[in-house]
Legacy VTK file of the C-alpha trace (Angstrom):
# vtk DataFile Version 3.0
C-alpha trace
ASCII
DATASET POLYDATA
POINTS 74 float
110.967 105.197 91.981
108.221 107.944 91.932
106.719 106.821 95.274
103.857 109.632 94.824
102.734 107.868 91.414
103.126 104.562 92.997
100.946 105.329 95.935
98.121 107.050 93.982
97.977 103.740 91.565
97.769 101.436 94.570
94.767 103.222 95.810
92.738 101.768 92.842
93.770 98.248 94.254
91.893 96.157 96.899
93.199 96.934 100.390
94.595 93.090 100.531
96.359 93.177 96.943
98.088 96.564 98.214
99.092 94.736 101.277
100.803 92.099 99.417
102.209 94.019 96.914
103.889 96.155 99.617
104.866 93.239 101.714
106.948 92.158 98.181
108.808 95.444 98.029
112.111 96.366 99.716
111.171 97.845 103.281
112.591 101.092 102.503
110.613 101.484 99.416
107.289 100.026 100.859
107.916 102.546 103.896
108.157 105.744 101.631
104.874 104.533 99.529
103.071 103.809 102.970
103.895 107.545 103.987
101.989 108.935 101.089
98.678 107.202 101.716
95.950 108.558 104.005
96.278 107.672 107.473
93.200 105.356 107.548
94.783 103.636 104.880
98.200 103.200 106.478
96.415 101.655 109.588
94.436 99.152 107.757
97.356 98.271 105.199
99.618 97.850 108.167
97.414 95.328 109.950
97.019 93.496 106.757
101.100 93.122 106.382
101.331 91.570 109.701
98.558 89.213 109.146
99.812 88.091 105.706
99.882 84.010 105.322
101.519 82.352 102.668
100.044 82.759 99.372
99.563 80.241 96.450
102.286 80.521 93.878
99.581 81.464 90.978
98.357 84.533 93.690
102.138 85.875 93.865
102.581 85.758 90.260
99.484 87.637 89.498
100.381 90.358 92.094
103.912 90.865 90.952
102.508 91.045 87.389
100.290 93.999 88.677
103.251 95.370 90.577
105.654 95.365 87.466
102.736 96.879 85.396
102.513 99.848 88.264
106.179 100.386 88.485
106.347 100.393 84.377
103.714 102.912 84.334
105.155 105.587 86.338
LINES 1 75
74 0 1 2 3 4 5 6 7 8 9 10 11 12 13 14 15 16 17 18 19 20 21 22 23 24 25 26 27 28 29 30 31 32 33 34 35 36 37 38 39 40 41 42 43 44 45 46 47 48 49 50 51 52 53 54 55 56 57 58 59 60 61 62 63 64 65 66 67 68 69 70 71 72 73
């Protein structure tokens, strides 16, 4: 997995979307990506991840589609 390319693409998304995407990845992959993001983004994302609540299935499906597109475009 090209973590640098994924981190760069994620920065084009809204912060809440990035947080949900990272929360849905395996912890090892998410941590490698977070380490590549600017410090101020890391702090915001980690705070958002901690406070993520259950999302509707249609929102999760859309987020999963976004994640698949990002992973395929690397």
